C-alpha positions in Angstrom: 0.1 0.1 0.2 1.2 3.2 -1.2 1.5 6.0 1.7 4.9 7.8 1.4 5.5 9.6 -2.1 8.7 10.9 -3.3 9.3 12.9 -6.0 13.2 13.3 -7.9 13.0 16.8 -9.4 12.0 19.8 -7.9 11.0 21.7 -11.3 7.5 22.7 -12.7 6.6 19.4 -13.0 8.2 18.0 -10.0 6.5 20.5 -7.8 3.4 20.5 -9.1 3.3 16.5 -8.8 4.2 16.9 -5.1 1.6 19.1 -4.6 -1.2 17.0 -5.8 0.2 14.2 -3.5 -0.2 16.0 -0.5 -3.0 17.6 -1.2 -4.6 14.5 -1.0 -2.9 13.5 2.4 0.0 11.6 1.3 3.5 12.1 2.9 5.3 13.4 0.4 9.0 14.4 -0.2 10.7 16.2 -2.8 13.9 15.6 -3.6 16.8 17.9 -5.9 20.5 18.2 -5.7 19.9 22.0 -6.4 18.9 23.9 -3.6 17.8 27.1 -5.4 15.5 25.0 -7.2 14.2 23.5 -3.8 13.6 27.3 -2.6 11.2 27.8 -5.6 9.4 25.3 -5.5 9.0 26.0 -2.0 7.6 29.4 -2.8 5.7 27.8 -5.9 3.7 25.1 -3.6 3.1 27.9 -1.0 1.7 30.0 -4.0 -0.6 27.2 -5.2 -2.1 26.7 -1.3 -2.8 30.7 -1.0 -4.4 30.6 -4.3 -6.6 27.7 -3.2 -7.5 29.5 0.6 -7.9 33.1 -1.4 -10.7 31.0 -3.6 -12.1 29.6 -0.5 -11.6 25.7 -2.1 -9.5 25.0 1.0 -9.3 26.0 4.7 -6.0 28.1 5.8 -5.7 24.5 8.1 -5.7 22.4 5.2 -3.2 24.6 3.7 -0.9 24.5 6.6 -1.7 20.7 6.8 -0.5 20.2 2.8 2.4 22.3 3.3 3.6 20.4 6.4 3.2 16.8 4.4 6.2 17.9 2.3 9.8 17.3 3.2 12.2 19.0 1.0 16.0 17.5 0.8 18.8 17.4 -1.3 19.8 14.3 0.2 19.5 10.9 -1.8 20.0 9.6 1.4 16.4 10.8 2.9 14.7 9.6 -0.1 12.8 6.9 1.4 9.3 5.9 0.2 6.8 3.6 -1.0 7.2 5.1 -4.5 9.4 7.5 -6.0 8.4 9.4 -9.0 10.9 10.5 -11.3 10.7 14.3 -12.9 13.9 15.5 -14.2 15.9 16.0 -17.4 14.6 13.9 -20.4 18.0 11.9 -20.8 18.0 8.2 -20.4 21.6 8.0 -18.5 20.7 10.6 -15.9 17.4 9.0 -15.2 18.8 5.5 -14.9 21.6 6.8 -12.9 19.1 8.2 -10.3 16.7 4.9 -10.6 20.2 3.1 -9.3 20.7 5.1 -6.5 16.7 5.4 -5.1 17.0 1.0 -5.3 20.0 1.5 -3.1 18.7 3.3 -0.3 15.0 1.4 -0.5 13.6 -2.1 -0.1 13.4 -3.9 -3.2 9.7 -3.4 -2.9 9.8 0.3 -3.8 7.9 1.1 -6.9 9.8 3.5 -9.4 8.0 5.4 -11.8 9.1 7.8 -14.6 7.6 11.0 -15.6 9.1 11.1 -19.0 6.9 12.2 -21.8 8.8 9.9 -24.7 11.8 8.0 -23.6 11.2 4.3 -23.4 9.9 2.5 -20.3 11.3 -0.8 -21.2 14.7 0.8 -21.9 15.3 2.4 -18.6 13.7 -0.7 -16.8 16.2 -3.0 -18.2 19.0 -0.8 -16.4 17.7 -0.9 -13.2 17.1 -3.7 -10.3 13.9 -5.2 -10.0 12.2 -4.2 -13.2 8.6 -5.5 -12.4 8.2 -2.8 -9.9 9.0 -0.5 -12.4 6.3 2.1 -14.7 6.1 5.3 -16.4 3.2 7.7 -14.9 3.0 10.6 -17.4 1.6 13.7 -15.6 0.8 16.8 -18.0 1.5 20.2 -17.0 0.0 22.1 -14.9 0.3 18.6 -12.7 -2.4 20.3 -10.2 -4.8 20.7 -12.8 -4.7 18.8 -16.0 -6.4 15.3 -14.8 -4.9 12.9 -17.1 -2.1 10.6 -16.2 -0.7 8.2 -19.0 0.0 5.0 -17.1 2.9 3.1 -19.2 3.7 -0.3 -19.0 7.4 -1.4 -20.1 8.2 -5.0 -21.5 9.0 -6.0 -17.7 6.7 -4.0 -15.7 3.9 -6.3 -13.6 0.5 -6.2 -13.2 0.4 -5.6 -9.7 2.8 -2.2 -10.3 0.5 -1.0 -12.9 -2.7 -1.6 -10.7 -1.2 0.0 -8.0 -0.3 3.2 -9.9 -3.7 3.1 -11.6 -5.6 2.9 -8.1 -3.1 5.5 -6.7 -4.3 8.3 -9.8 -7.7 7.4 -8.4 -6.9 8.6 -5.0 -5.1 11.6 -6.6 -8.1 12.7 -8.4 -6.7 12.0 -12.0 -7.9 9.7 -15.0 -5.3 7.2 -15.4 -5.1 5.9 -19.4 -3.3 2.5 -19.9 -0.7 2.6 -22.4 1.8 -0.2 -23.6 5.8 1.6 -23.7 5.9 3.0 -27.3 7.0 6.1 -29.0 5.6 9.4 -27.5 2.9 7.1 -25.5 -0.7 8.4 -27.0 -0.8 12.0 -26.3 2.4 13.3 -27.5 2.1 11.3 -30.6 -1.2 12.3 -31.5 0.1 16.0 -30.3 3.3 16.3 -33.1 0.1 17.1 -35.3 -1.2 19.7 -33.6 2.6 21.5 -33.6 3.7 20.5 -36.5 1.3 21.5 -38.9 0.6 24.6 -36.9 4.3 25.7 -37.5 4.0 24.7 -41.3 1.2 27.0 -41.5 3.0 30.0 -40.1 6.1 28.8 -42.1 4.2 29.0 -44.9 2.3 32.5 -44.5 -1.0 31.0 -44.8 -1.7 32.5 -41.2 0.4 34.1 -38.2 1.0 32.9 -34.5 -1.8 34.6 -33.0 -4.2 33.8 -35.6 -3.7 30.1 -35.5 -3.9 30.0 -31.7 -7.4 32.3 -31.9 -8.7 29.7 -34.5 -7.8 26.7 -32.2 -9.4 28.3 -29.0 -12.5 29.4 -30.9 -13.0 26.3 -31.8 -12.9 24.6 -28.4 -9.2 24.5 -27.4 -8.3 25.5 -24.3 -5.2 26.7 -25.4 -3.5 27.2 -28.7 -0.5 25.2 -30.1 2.0 28.3 -29.7 0.9 29.4 -26.2 1.0 25.6 -24.9 4.5 25.0 -26.9 5.4 28.6 -24.8 4.0 27.0 -21.7 5.6 23.8 -21.9 8.7 25.0 -22.6 9.8 25.0 -26.3 12.9 23.0 -25.9 10.9 20.3 -23.7 8.7 20.0 -26.6 11.3 20.2 -29.0 12.8 17.2 -27.5 9.7 15.4 -27.7 9.5 15.9 -31.4 12.8 14.6 -31.6 12.7 11.7 -29.4 9.6 10.5 -31.5 11.0 11.1 -34.9 14.0 9.2 -34.3 12.0 6.3 -32.9 9.6 6.7 -36.3 11.8 8.5 -39.1 8.7 9.7 -40.9 8.7 13.1 -42.5 5.1 14.0 -40.8 7.3 13.7 -37.5 9.9 16.1 -38.7 11.3 18.4 -36.0 10.0 21.9 -37.5 13.2 24.5 -37.9 11.0 27.3 -36.7 11.4 25.7 -33.1 14.8 24.8 -33.4 15.8 28.3 -34.3 13.7 29.3 -31.4 15.7 26.9 -29.0 18.9 27.7 -30.5 18.4 31.5 -29.7 17.7 30.4 -26.0 14.0 31.5 -26.5 12.3 28.7 -24.7 8.6 30.3 -23.8 7.6 31.8 -20.8 10.3 29.9 -18.5 12.9 32.5 -20.4 10.2 35.5 -21.4 10.3 35.0 -24.5 8.8 32.1 -26.9 6.4 32.3 -29.7 5.2 35.5 -27.6 7.1 38.0 -25.3 6.3 37.8 -21.7 8.5 40.6 -20.6 6.5 43.2 -21.9 3.8 42.6 -20.1 5.7 41.8 -16.5 
């Protein structure tokens, strides 16, 4: 039974996952080797709590209890949990190294989960102890808001592990969708058309960025493709496109030059102040 949840990586996704876990009553640990990132995560989580209190969705006491359930640490020795969810850089070597460290300080029964959006769950689990206890648990940004979680079974993932994660998603108020390990899983594979076709339209001068976003939002999408890429981070979104194209080298999945040039210039979206839109003017 999962009672304590650890999250590795105190960035936007990791801190969001930790907040969700703590809000739903789980003792939570947020780990990052970067102390500055941990301090920023504390501030972001407190801001989320303050927002919910201000909207009278939770009481002040509830907010205090949520924050108190989270232990922030930069020491791997503190990383003891029933489940550990990884939300670090999208590099297999880095993830494998982290999971091996986590395995070394925990019992063999720990469930290890990766929040990867595109890397192979099977390739990672082949390099770590107890691969049957390893699974993909792909949240979407922002984690406190988005309901969907892709639960990805690798070639060696056992049914008990998958069921435990599905049950946990229910406890977290999320909607789990089961998926076998495959390039891009479900959402990111389908979403390439949303992003890549939008950039192709702009490249060919059919419409500009604002018009593409406006028409998509007017037709039921909560956020247009360019605003969404800025929110996710153009570097992260591009990494997913490259990973999928490497696995399925078809022209329709080829990363867009428009996005590549933006990333090369350091224009990564909201987090850098500029992406397809300029966020510095409004700050």
